[in-house]
DOFIVO-141022 format. One line per field, with one value per residue: residue in one letter; y, x, z of N, C-alpha, C, O, CB in turn; chain. Coordinates in Angstrom, 1 decimal. Glycine has a CB too. Example, Ala and Ser with C-alpha at 12.3 -4.5 7.8 and 13.67 -1.06 7.14 Angstrom:
% DOFIVO-141022
residuo <- [a,s]
nyy <- [-5.7,-2.2]
nxx <- [13.2,12.8]
nzz <- [7.8,7.1]
cayy <- [-4.5,-1.1]
caxx <- [12.3,13.7]
cazz <- [7.8,7.1]
cyy <- [-3.3,0.0]
cxx <- [13.2,12.9]
czz <- [7.8,7.9]
oyy <- [-3.3,1.1]
oxx <- [14.2,13.4]
ozz <- [8.5,8.0]
cbyy <- [-4.5,-0.6]
cbxx <- [11.3,14.1]
cbzz <- [9.0,5.7]
cadena <- [A,A]
% end
This chain:
% DOFIVO-141022
residuo <- [m,i,l,t,v,a,l,a,f,a,s,a,c,f,s,l,a,l,a,l,n,l,l,r,l,v,t,a,t,t,p,a,d,r,v,l,a,v,d,t,m,t,v,n,a,i,a,l,l,a,l,y,g,a,t,w,p,l,a,m,t,f,e,p,t,l,l,f,a,m,t,g,f,v,s,t,l,g,a,a,k,y,l,l,r,g,s,i,v,e]
nyy <- [-13.5,-11.7,-9.4,-9.8,-9.9,-7.3,-5.7,-6.6,-5.6,-2.9,-2.4,-3.0,-1.0,1.4,0.9,1.1,3.7,4.9,4.2,5.6,8.2,8.3,8.3,10.7,12.4,12.1,13.1,15.7,19.2,21.6,22.8,23.0,21.1,18.8,18.8,18.5,16.0,14.4,14.9,13.6,11.0,10.5,10.5,8.2,6.3,6.3,5.4,2.8,1.8,1.8,0.0,-2.3,-2.6,-3.1,-5.5,-7.3,-7.4,-5.8,-4.3,-2.6,-1.2,1.2,3.4,3.9,4.8,7.1,8.7,8.9,10.3,12.8,13.7,13.9,15.9,18.1,18.4,19.0,21.4,22.9,22.8,24.1,26.6,27.4,27.4,29.5,31.8,31.7,31.1,29.1,29.7,32.7]
nxx <- [-38.2,-37.5,-37.4,-35.2,-33.1,-33.3,-32.8,-30.1,-28.9,-29.3,-27.9,-25.3,-25.0,-25.2,-23.0,-20.9,-21.2,-20.5,-17.8,-16.8,-17.3,-15.6,-13.2,-13.4,-13.3,-10.7,-9.3,-10.2,-9.9,-10.7,-11.9,-14.7,-15.5,-14.7,-16.4,-18.8,-18.4,-18.3,-20.8,-22.4,-21.4,-22.5,-25.2,-25.3,-24.5,-26.6,-28.6,-27.6,-27.8,-30.6,-31.3,-30.1,-31.8,-34.1,-33.5,-32.9,-35.3,-35.1,-35.9,-34.1,-32.7,-33.7,-33.3,-30.4,-30.2,-31.8,-30.4,-27.9,-28.6,-29.6,-27.2,-25.5,-26.8,-26.6,-23.8,-23.1,-24.4,-22.9,-20.3,-20.7,-21.4,-19.1,-17.3,-18.4,-18.4,-16.2,-16.4,-18.3,-20.1,-21.6]
nzz <- [-21.8,-23.9,-22.5,-20.8,-22.7,-23.7,-21.4,-20.9,-23.3,-23.0,-20.7,-21.6,-23.5,-21.9,-20.3,-22.2,-22.9,-20.5,-20.3,-22.6,-21.7,-19.6,-21.0,-22.3,-20.1,-19.3,-21.5,-21.8,-22.3,-21.0,-17.9,-17.8,-19.7,-18.4,-16.2,-17.5,-18.6,-16.2,-15.2,-17.2,-16.9,-14.4,-14.9,-16.6,-14.8,-13.0,-14.7,-15.1,-12.5,-12.2,-14.2,-13.1,-10.9,-12.3,-13.5,-11.4,-9.3,-6.5,-3.4,-2.3,-4.3,-5.1,-3.4,-3.3,-6.0,-6.1,-4.2,-5.4,-7.7,-6.6,-5.3,-7.5,-9.0,-7.2,-7.0,-9.6,-9.9,-8.0,-9.1,-11.5,-10.6,-9.3,-11.5,-13.0,-11.2,-9.5,-6.8,-4.5,-2.5,-2.0]
cayy <- [-13.7,-10.5,-8.4,-10.1,-9.5,-5.8,-5.2,-6.8,-4.7,-1.5,-2.3,-2.9,0.4,2.4,0.7,1.6,5.2,5.3,4.1,6.7,9.4,8.3,8.7,12.2,13.0,12.1,13.9,17.0,20.3,22.7,22.4,22.9,19.8,17.8,18.8,17.9,14.5,13.8,14.9,12.6,9.8,10.4,10.1,6.8,5.4,6.2,4.4,1.4,1.3,1.6,-1.3,-3.3,-2.7,-3.8,-6.9,-8.1,-6.5,-5.7,-3.0,-1.7,-0.5,2.5,4.4,4.4,5.5,8.4,9.4,9.2,11.4,14.0,14.1,14.3,17.2,19.2,18.6,19.7,22.8,23.5,22.9,25.1,27.9,27.7,27.8,30.8,32.9,31.6,30.6,28.4,30.5,34.2]
caxx <- [-37.0,-37.2,-37.0,-33.9,-32.2,-33.4,-32.1,-28.7,-28.5,-29.3,-26.8,-24.1,-24.9,-24.8,-21.6,-20.0,-21.3,-19.8,-16.4,-16.5,-17.3,-14.3,-12.2,-13.6,-12.9,-9.2,-8.8,-10.8,-9.0,-11.1,-12.7,-16.1,-15.6,-14.6,-17.6,-19.9,-18.2,-18.6,-22.3,-22.9,-21.1,-23.5,-26.5,-25.1,-24.4,-28.0,-29.3,-27.1,-28.4,-32.0,-31.4,-29.9,-33.0,-35.2,-33.1,-33.1,-36.2,-34.9,-36.4,-33.0,-32.0,-34.3,-32.7,-29.1,-30.4,-32.3,-29.4,-26.9,-29.2,-29.5,-25.8,-25.0,-27.4,-26.1,-22.4,-23.0,-24.7,-21.8,-19.2,-21.0,-21.3,-17.6,-16.7,-18.9,-18.2,-15.0,-16.6,-19.6,-20.9,-21.5]
cazz <- [-22.6,-24.6,-21.5,-20.4,-23.7,-23.8,-20.3,-21.1,-24.3,-22.5,-19.7,-22.4,-24.1,-20.9,-19.9,-23.2,-22.8,-19.3,-20.7,-23.5,-20.9,-18.9,-22.0,-22.5,-18.9,-19.3,-22.7,-21.9,-22.2,-20.1,-16.7,-18.2,-20.4,-17.4,-15.4,-18.3,-18.6,-14.9,-15.1,-18.1,-16.2,-13.3,-15.5,-17.0,-13.6,-12.5,-15.6,-14.8,-11.2,-12.5,-15.0,-12.2,-10.2,-13.1,-13.7,-10.1,-8.5,-5.1,-2.9,-1.9,-5.4,-5.4,-2.5,-3.9,-7.3,-5.8,-3.5,-6.4,-8.6,-5.9,-5.1,-8.8,-9.3,-6.4,-7.3,-10.9,-9.7,-7.3,-10.0,-12.5,-10.0,-9.1,-12.8,-13.4,-10.3,-8.8,-5.5,-4.5,-1.6,-2.1]
cyy <- [-12.4,-9.4,-8.6,-9.6,-7.9,-5.2,-5.4,-5.9,-3.3,-1.4,-2.2,-1.5,1.4,2.2,1.2,3.1,5.7,5.2,5.2,8.0,9.5,8.7,10.2,12.9,13.1,13.0,15.3,18.1,21.4,22.1,22.2,21.5,18.7,17.7,18.2,16.4,13.8,13.8,13.8,11.2,9.5,9.9,8.6,5.9,5.2,5.3,3.0,0.9,1.0,0.3,-2.4,-3.6,-3.4,-5.2,-7.8,-7.2,-6.6,-4.3,-2.1,-1.0,0.9,3.6,4.9,5.1,6.9,9.2,9.8,10.3,12.7,14.5,14.6,15.7,18.3,19.4,19.3,21.1,23.6,23.7,24.0,26.5,28.3,28.1,29.2,32.0,32.8,31.1,30.0,29.2,32.0,34.9]
cxx <- [-36.6,-36.8,-35.6,-32.8,-32.2,-32.6,-30.5,-28.1,-28.4,-28.2,-25.4,-23.9,-24.6,-23.4,-20.6,-20.0,-20.5,-18.3,-16.0,-16.5,-16.0,-13.2,-12.2,-13.1,-11.3,-8.7,-9.4,-9.7,-9.4,-11.9,-14.2,-16.4,-15.5,-15.8,-18.8,-19.7,-18.6,-20.1,-22.9,-22.6,-22.1,-24.8,-26.4,-25.1,-25.8,-28.8,-28.9,-27.7,-29.9,-32.2,-31.1,-31.1,-34.1,-34.8,-33.3,-34.0,-36.0,-35.4,-35.3,-32.3,-32.6,-33.6,-31.3,-29.2,-30.8,-31.2,-28.3,-27.4,-29.2,-28.1,-25.2,-25.5,-26.8,-24.6,-22.2,-23.4,-23.5,-20.6,-19.4,-20.9,-19.9,-17.0,-17.1,-18.4,-16.9,-15.2,-18.0,-20.5,-20.6,-22.6]
czz <- [-23.3,-23.7,-21.0,-21.4,-23.8,-22.6,-20.4,-22.2,-23.8,-21.5,-20.5,-23.0,-23.1,-20.3,-20.9,-23.1,-21.6,-19.6,-21.6,-22.7,-20.1,-19.8,-22.2,-21.3,-18.9,-20.4,-22.7,-21.6,-21.2,-18.9,-17.0,-18.9,-19.4,-16.5,-16.2,-18.5,-17.4,-14.8,-16.0,-17.5,-15.1,-13.8,-16.0,-15.8,-13.0,-13.4,-15.3,-13.5,-11.4,-13.3,-14.1,-11.3,-11.0,-13.4,-12.5,-9.2,-7.0,-4.6,-2.6,-3.0,-5.7,-4.6,-3.0,-5.2,-7.0,-5.1,-4.5,-7.3,-7.9,-5.7,-6.4,-9.2,-8.5,-6.7,-8.6,-10.7,-9.0,-8.2,-11.0,-11.9,-9.7,-10.4,-13.2,-12.5,-9.5,-7.3,-5.5,-3.6,-1.7,-1.5]
oyy <- [-12.0,-8.6,-7.6,-9.1,-7.4,-4.2,-4.6,-5.4,-2.6,-0.3,-1.5,-1.0,2.3,3.1,1.8,3.8,6.7,6.1,5.8,8.9,10.5,9.4,10.8,14.0,14.1,13.6,16.0,17.9,22.1,21.0,21.3,20.9,17.7,16.6,17.4,15.7,12.7,12.8,13.2,10.3,8.3,9.0,7.8,4.8,4.2,4.5,2.1,-0.3,0.1,-0.5,-3.5,-4.8,-4.1,-6.1,-8.9,-6.3,-7.4,-3.4,-0.8,-0.3,1.7,4.7,6.1,6.1,7.8,10.4,10.9,11.2,13.7,15.7,15.6,16.5,19.4,20.6,20.0,22.0,24.7,24.8,24.8,27.5,29.5,29.0,29.9,33.0,33.8,30.8,30.3,29.3,32.4,36.1]
oxx <- [-35.4,-35.9,-34.9,-31.8,-31.1,-31.9,-29.8,-27.0,-27.4,-27.5,-24.6,-22.8,-23.7,-22.8,-19.6,-19.0,-19.9,-17.5,-14.9,-15.7,-15.5,-12.3,-11.2,-12.5,-10.8,-7.6,-9.0,-8.8,-8.5,-12.4,-14.8,-17.4,-16.3,-16.3,-19.6,-20.7,-19.1,-20.7,-23.9,-23.4,-22.5,-25.4,-27.4,-25.6,-26.2,-29.6,-29.7,-28.1,-30.4,-33.1,-31.7,-31.4,-35.0,-35.7,-33.9,-33.4,-36.7,-35.3,-35.5,-31.3,-31.9,-33.4,-31.1,-28.5,-30.3,-31.0,-27.7,-26.6,-28.8,-27.9,-24.5,-24.8,-26.4,-24.2,-21.3,-22.7,-23.2,-19.9,-18.5,-20.4,-19.5,-16.1,-16.4,-18.0,-16.4,-14.2,-18.9,-21.7,-19.5,-22.7]
ozz <- [-23.2,-24.0,-20.8,-21.0,-24.0,-22.8,-20.0,-22.0,-24.1,-21.5,-20.1,-23.0,-23.4,-20.0,-20.5,-23.3,-21.6,-19.2,-21.5,-23.1,-19.9,-19.3,-22.3,-21.4,-18.4,-20.2,-23.7,-20.9,-20.7,-19.0,-16.4,-18.7,-19.5,-16.2,-15.7,-18.5,-17.4,-14.2,-15.6,-17.6,-14.8,-13.3,-15.8,-15.9,-12.5,-12.9,-15.4,-13.4,-10.8,-13.0,-14.2,-11.1,-10.4,-13.5,-12.7,-8.6,-6.3,-5.4,-2.5,-2.8,-6.4,-5.2,-3.1,-5.4,-7.6,-5.5,-4.4,-7.7,-8.5,-5.8,-6.4,-9.8,-9.1,-6.7,-8.8,-11.3,-9.3,-8.2,-11.3,-12.5,-9.8,-10.4,-13.9,-13.0,-9.0,-6.7,-6.3,-4.0,-1.5,-1.5]
cbyy <- [-14.8,-10.1,-8.4,-11.6,-10.1,-5.4,-5.9,-8.3,-4.8,-1.2,-3.6,-4.0,0.7,2.3,-0.8,1.1,5.6,4.4,2.7,6.8,9.5,6.9,7.9,12.5,12.3,10.6,13.2,17.2,20.9,23.7,23.3,24.0,19.6,18.0,20.3,18.6,14.3,14.6,16.3,12.7,9.8,11.7,11.0,6.7,6.0,7.6,4.8,1.4,2.4,2.7,-1.2,-2.9,-1.4,-3.0,-6.9,-8.4,-6.9,-5.9,-3.3,-2.5,-1.3,2.5,4.0,3.2,4.7,8.3,8.6,7.9,11.0,13.9,12.9,13.3,17.1,18.8,17.2,19.0,23.0,22.7,21.6,24.9,27.9,26.4,26.7,30.8,33.0,32.8,31.7,27.0,30.0,34.6]
cbxx <- [-37.1,-38.3,-38.0,-33.7,-32.7,-34.8,-32.6,-28.5,-29.4,-30.6,-26.8,-24.1,-26.3,-25.9,-21.4,-20.5,-22.7,-20.1,-16.1,-17.5,-18.5,-14.1,-12.3,-15.1,-13.4,-8.7,-9.1,-11.9,-8.7,-12.0,-12.5,-16.6,-14.5,-13.4,-18.0,-19.9,-16.7,-18.0,-22.8,-22.3,-19.7,-23.7,-26.9,-23.8,-23.5,-28.6,-29.0,-25.6,-28.3,-32.6,-30.4,-28.7,-33.5,-35.3,-31.6,-31.7,-37.6,-33.4,-37.3,-32.0,-32.1,-35.8,-32.6,-28.2,-31.4,-33.5,-28.8,-26.5,-30.6,-30.2,-25.0,-25.3,-28.9,-26.2,-21.7,-24.0,-25.9,-21.4,-18.9,-22.4,-22.1,-16.9,-17.0,-20.4,-19.3,-14.3,-16.5,-19.4,-20.7,-21.3]
cbzz <- [-23.6,-25.5,-20.3,-20.1,-25.1,-23.8,-19.0,-21.5,-25.5,-21.8,-18.8,-23.5,-24.8,-19.8,-19.6,-24.6,-22.7,-18.1,-21.3,-24.6,-20.0,-18.3,-23.3,-22.8,-17.7,-19.6,-24.0,-20.8,-23.6,-20.9,-15.5,-19.0,-21.5,-16.5,-15.0,-19.7,-19.0,-13.8,-15.5,-19.5,-15.7,-12.5,-16.7,-17.8,-12.5,-12.5,-17.0,-14.7,-10.2,-13.3,-16.1,-11.3,-9.6,-14.4,-14.2,-9.4,-8.9,-4.7,-1.7,-1.1,-6.6,-5.1,-1.1,-4.0,-8.2,-4.9,-2.4,-7.2,-9.0,-4.5,-4.6,-9.9,-9.1,-4.9,-7.3,-11.9,-8.8,-6.1,-10.7,-13.1,-8.7,-8.5,-13.8,-13.5,-9.3,-8.8,-4.4,-3.9,-0.1,-3.6]
cadena <- [A,A,A,A,A,A,A,A,A,A,A,A,A,A,A,A,A,A,A,A,A,A,A,A,A,A,A,A,A,A,A,A,A,A,A,A,A,A,A,A,A,A,A,A,A,A,A,A,A,A,A,A,A,A,A,A,A,A,A,A,A,A,A,A,A,A,A,A,A,A,A,A,A,A,A,A,A,A,A,A,A,A,A,A,A,A,A,A,A,A]
% end
């Protein structure tokens, strides 16, 4: 019972954080702020996927979480390199 309540509370907190990050993405003034907001949204989405996997223990929730984490990491690196140097491949 306590695990169910804790998972529901954590899901609500991460969902609220995701909504607040979306608000920050819309109101950001610089591209670096937008990249940071998207990166934080990626982390929150990964946490929500992991909580979903903990709530309903299915074997198929691990792979999407891992793929989403790798894609988020690579896209954040690419965006940061583009913002710093003006191109991704040099």
